[in-house]
C-alpha positions as CSV (number, residue, x, y, z in Angstrom):
1,M,-128.3,192.0,190.5
2,P,-129.6,192.5,187.5
3,K,-127.6,193.0,185.0
4,A,-126.4,195.6,183.1
5,A,-127.9,197.2,180.0
6,P,-125.8,196.0,177.4
7,K,-123.5,199.5,175.9
8,P,-125.3,200.6,172.5
9,A,-123.3,199.1,169.2
10,A,-121.3,201.8,168.2
11,P,-122.4,203.2,165.2
12,A,-120.5,202.1,161.9
13,P,-117.9,204.6,160.6
14,A,-119.9,206.7,157.7
15,S,-118.8,205.6,154.7
16,K,-116.6,208.7,152.9
17,S,-118.8,209.9,150.0
18,P,-118.0,209.6,146.5
19,A,-116.0,212.9,145.1
20,L,-118.2,215.0,143.1
21,P,-117.1,215.6,139.8
22,A,-115.6,219.4,139.4
23,A,-117.6,221.8,138.0
24,S,-117.6,222.1,134.4
25,V,-116.2,225.3,133.0
26,A,-114.8,226.3,130.4
27,P,-111.0,226.2,130.7
28,D,-108.6,228.9,130.5
29,L,-106.7,229.9,127.0
30,F,-103.6,230.6,129.3
31,A,-103.6,227.8,131.9
32,T,-103.7,225.2,129.4
33,T,-100.8,227.1,127.2
34,N,-97.8,225.6,129.5
35,R,-94.5,227.6,129.8
36,I,-92.3,225.7,126.9
37,A,-88.4,225.3,128.2
38,G,-86.0,226.9,125.9
39,D,-89.0,228.5,123.8
40,T,-88.1,231.9,121.8
41,L,-89.7,234.2,119.9
42,P,-88.0,232.6,116.5
43,V,-89.4,229.1,117.3
44,V,-92.9,230.7,118.1
45,R,-92.8,232.1,114.9
46,A,-91.8,228.7,112.7
47,D,-94.7,227.1,114.8
48,L,-97.4,229.8,113.7
49,G,-96.0,229.1,110.4
50,E,-98.5,230.2,107.3
51,C,-100.8,229.9,109.9
52,T,-104.4,228.7,108.5
53,R,-105.8,227.9,111.7
54,C,-108.8,230.2,111.5
55,K,-111.0,232.0,108.4
56,L,-108.5,235.4,108.6
57,H,-105.7,233.8,106.7
58,T,-108.1,233.9,103.9
59,T,-108.0,237.3,103.3
60,R,-104.7,238.2,104.3
61,N,-101.7,239.6,102.8
62,K,-99.0,239.1,105.7
63,I,-98.4,237.4,109.1
64,V,-98.0,240.1,111.3
65,F,-96.3,238.0,114.2
66,G,-94.7,241.4,116.3
67,D,-91.5,244.1,115.9
68,G,-89.0,245.4,118.8
69,S,-86.7,244.2,121.1
70,A,-86.5,240.2,123.2
71,T,-85.3,241.7,125.8
72,A,-87.8,244.1,126.4
73,Q,-88.7,245.2,129.9
74,L,-92.3,246.7,127.9
75,V,-94.8,244.9,125.8
76,F,-97.5,246.6,123.9
77,V,-100.0,244.4,122.9
78,G,-103.0,246.0,120.6
79,E,-105.7,243.8,118.8
80,G,-104.6,243.3,115.6
81,P,-102.9,244.8,111.8
82,G,-104.8,247.1,109.9
83,A,-104.2,247.3,106.4
84,D,-100.9,248.8,106.7
85,E,-99.6,246.3,108.5
86,D,-101.3,243.9,106.3
87,A,-99.4,244.9,103.4
88,Q,-95.8,245.6,105.5
89,G,-95.8,242.5,108.2
90,L,-95.2,245.1,110.4
91,P,-97.1,246.0,114.0
92,F,-98.5,249.6,114.3
93,V,-97.0,251.2,110.7
94,G,-99.9,253.1,110.2
95,R,-101.7,256.4,111.3
96,A,-102.4,254.5,114.9
97,G,-99.0,253.3,114.8
98,K,-97.6,257.0,114.3
99,L,-99.5,258.0,117.3
100,L,-97.7,255.0,118.9
101,T,-94.2,256.2,118.6
102,Q,-95.0,259.4,119.7
103,M,-96.4,257.7,122.9
104,I,-93.3,255.4,123.2
105,E,-90.9,258.8,122.8
106,A,-93.1,260.6,125.1
107,M,-91.9,257.9,127.7
108,G,-88.2,258.6,127.0
109,L,-88.0,255.5,125.2
110,Q,-87.7,254.2,121.0
111,R,-89.3,251.8,119.6
112,G,-86.8,249.9,119.4
113,D,-86.6,249.2,123.1
114,V,-90.0,247.8,123.6
115,Y,-91.8,245.0,121.6
116,I,-95.0,245.5,120.2
117,C,-97.8,242.7,119.0
118,N,-101.1,242.0,118.7
119,V,-103.8,239.6,119.7
120,V,-104.3,237.9,116.6
121,K,-101.6,238.2,113.6
122,C,-104.1,238.5,110.7
123,R,-105.7,241.3,109.4
124,P,-109.8,241.0,110.2
125,P,-111.9,242.3,107.0
126,G,-112.7,245.7,107.1
127,N,-110.7,246.2,110.4
128,R,-113.1,245.0,112.2
129,Q,-113.5,243.5,115.8
130,P,-111.6,239.4,116.1
131,E,-114.1,236.8,116.5
132,K,-114.2,233.9,119.4
133,D,-112.6,231.8,117.6
134,E,-109.8,233.8,115.9
135,V,-108.6,234.9,119.1
136,E,-108.8,231.4,120.6
137,A,-106.9,230.0,117.6
138,C,-104.5,232.4,117.8
139,S,-103.6,234.0,121.0
140,P,-101.9,231.2,122.0
141,F,-99.1,232.5,120.3
142,L,-99.3,235.6,122.2
143,F,-99.0,233.7,125.6
144,R,-95.9,232.3,124.2
145,Q,-94.4,235.5,123.3
146,L,-94.9,236.9,126.5
147,D,-93.7,234.0,128.6
148,V,-90.2,234.4,126.2
149,L,-89.8,238.4,126.7
150,Q,-91.1,238.0,130.7
151,P,-91.5,241.8,130.7
152,K,-91.7,243.6,133.4
153,V,-94.7,245.6,132.5
154,I,-97.3,244.8,129.6
155,V,-99.7,247.5,127.9
156,C,-103.0,246.3,126.5
157,L,-103.9,249.0,123.9
158,G,-107.8,248.5,123.5
159,A,-110.4,246.2,125.2
160,T,-109.9,243.5,123.1
161,A,-106.0,243.0,124.6
162,A,-107.2,243.2,127.8
163,Q,-110.0,241.4,127.6
164,T,-108.2,238.3,126.1
165,L,-105.3,238.6,128.7
166,L,-107.4,239.2,131.6
167,Q,-110.7,236.6,130.2
168,T,-113.3,238.9,130.7
169,N,-116.3,240.7,128.8
170,R,-116.3,244.0,131.0
171,G,-115.3,247.2,129.1
172,I,-112.2,248.3,129.4
173,S,-113.4,251.8,131.2
174,H,-114.0,249.3,134.6
175,F,-110.2,248.4,134.4
176,R,-108.6,251.0,132.3
177,G,-105.7,252.7,134.5
178,E,-105.1,250.3,137.0
179,W,-102.8,248.1,137.6
180,L,-103.8,243.9,136.8
181,D,-102.1,241.2,137.0
182,Y,-101.5,237.9,133.8
183,R,-99.7,235.1,134.7
184,G,-97.1,237.4,137.4
185,Y,-96.7,240.0,135.1
186,K,-97.8,243.5,135.7
187,M,-100.5,244.7,133.3
188,M,-101.8,248.4,132.3
189,A,-105.2,248.1,130.3
190,T,-105.5,251.9,128.4
191,Y,-107.2,253.3,125.0
192,H,-106.0,252.2,121.4
193,P,-104.4,255.0,119.6
194,A,-107.0,254.3,117.1
195,Y,-109.8,255.7,119.5
196,L,-107.4,258.5,120.2
197,L,-107.4,259.4,117.0
198,R,-111.3,259.8,117.0
199,N,-111.4,260.8,120.7
200,P,-108.4,263.2,121.0
201,A,-110.1,264.6,124.8
202,A,-109.0,260.9,125.5
203,K,-105.3,261.4,125.4
204,G,-104.8,262.6,128.7
205,D,-106.3,259.8,130.0
206,V,-103.8,257.6,128.7
207,W,-100.5,260.1,129.5
208,K,-101.8,259.2,133.2
209,D,-101.6,255.6,132.2
210,L,-98.5,255.6,130.7
211,Q,-96.7,257.7,133.2
212,K,-97.9,255.2,136.2
213,V,-95.6,252.4,134.0
214,M,-92.7,254.8,133.5
215,A,-92.9,254.9,137.2
216,E,-92.8,251.4,137.3
217,L,-89.8,251.3,134.9
218,G,-88.0,253.2,136.7
219,L,-88.3,256.0,134.0
220,E,-88.5,259.9,134.5
221,V,-92.0,260.9,135.0
222,K,-92.2,264.3,133.1
223,K,-95.1,266.7,132.6
224,L,-96.4,266.2,128.6
225,K,-96.4,269.7,127.2
226,A,-99.4,270.5,125.2
227,K,-99.2,270.4,121.3
């Protein structure tokens, strides 16, 4: 009988392709800022020190770290200090600050019930927007403040605060009034009080946003009387 044709040799197992390196992406500002066990607001302030990490220190009068309750369920984050804040070393104490106080009181709270801070701790000259390198130098201290506070809700006042926490360049109109997520914290972006001073017609939109925050915090939602 003729011999059976030999079976074809089994193909050698394919060698695994070498793993490709991960695509190069810009590091997340807060992904590289790990939560620090036992961190406190005084420790964060001490680590900030008499900061010279960016050029804003050359023109500032006082560092504006933050103010309010260390156990606040609600945190307001603004852009940066203005002239009044730079003089006093406290956030939101000028005209925009007075409006913010009125907004807080309309919610049924007092300033001492919440915590208020900014993305940058030194006043940008002429109240200009903080530049990218200034935000990158200062924002890790903001992230640590938020991690220490562990608030139930963060309200970003204006585009700079929202863009910093969300790491986006999109304008605030794209997500204003929507519930967003920042590291597991509920976040709401709304217009800055300084914007409302220039555009009073937008106050109604902000009040709608704050009513959502009030509902989330279990506060009684009331209709705001027209003034």
